[in-house]
Legacy VTK file of the C-alpha trace (Angstrom):
# vtk DataFile Version 3.0
C-alpha trace
ASCII
DATASET POLYDATA
POINTS 78 float
91.017 10.980 128.066
89.134 13.178 125.569
90.014 16.863 125.160
86.685 17.963 126.677
87.383 15.814 129.726
90.809 17.442 130.104
89.299 20.910 129.855
86.676 19.986 132.465
89.287 18.512 134.823
91.632 21.497 134.512
88.728 23.931 134.883
87.717 22.294 138.143
91.286 22.324 139.451
91.547 25.996 138.526
88.423 26.948 140.463
86.229 27.752 137.458
82.536 27.273 138.334
80.944 24.133 136.864
78.297 26.221 135.075
81.037 28.109 133.217
82.841 24.886 132.320
79.572 23.490 130.909
79.012 26.697 128.922
82.567 26.709 127.556
82.465 23.060 126.493
78.939 23.332 125.081
77.389 26.445 123.515
80.538 28.590 123.590
82.781 26.090 121.816
80.110 24.800 119.446
78.336 28.034 118.447
79.447 31.376 119.850
83.182 31.105 119.280
82.661 30.320 115.575
80.488 33.342 114.730
82.555 36.557 114.690
79.811 39.028 115.701
78.584 36.738 118.506
82.133 36.166 119.705
82.914 39.885 119.797
79.718 40.819 121.684
80.122 37.974 124.133
83.803 38.690 124.726
82.985 42.316 125.564
80.302 41.268 128.087
82.549 38.575 129.569
85.389 41.015 130.198
83.312 43.958 131.417
83.999 43.818 135.176
87.532 42.610 135.801
88.711 40.770 132.700
88.444 37.248 134.104
90.891 34.647 132.850
88.141 32.321 131.640
84.901 32.318 129.642
81.997 32.918 132.016
78.507 31.523 131.431
75.595 33.926 130.807
74.313 33.475 134.390
77.665 34.472 135.908
77.925 37.460 133.586
74.400 38.589 134.571
75.219 38.177 138.291
78.658 39.769 137.804
80.340 36.706 139.365
84.046 36.218 138.768
85.891 33.280 140.316
89.443 33.550 141.527
91.502 31.289 139.306
94.213 29.003 140.640
97.074 27.469 138.662
96.170 23.989 137.427
99.008 21.508 137.618
97.434 18.904 135.298
99.630 19.986 132.408
102.732 18.895 134.307
101.665 15.250 133.945
101.282 15.448 130.142
LINES 1 79
78 0 1 2 3 4 5 6 7 8 9 10 11 12 13 14 15 16 17 18 19 20 21 22 23 24 25 26 27 28 29 30 31 32 33 34 35 36 37 38 39 40 41 42 43 44 45 46 47 48 49 50 51 52 53 54 55 56 57 58 59 60 61 62 63 64 65 66 67 68 69 70 71 72 73 74 75 76 77
């Protein structure tokens, strides 16, 4: 199983919305997280309401949606 597949699987088990998983595995990981000024601005917007425990997609930030995260037990099988 590839690392991206593991992240997607654990994200789903944890209750992270699919749109946020797609954002994290796509634009966030490939562009935003590697550019310091983009990372800092995005991190501030992501954590504005309640400091969620995951990277939210732009749509969820705009709608102020924060999912309740559950403990993923995938790591116990590794």
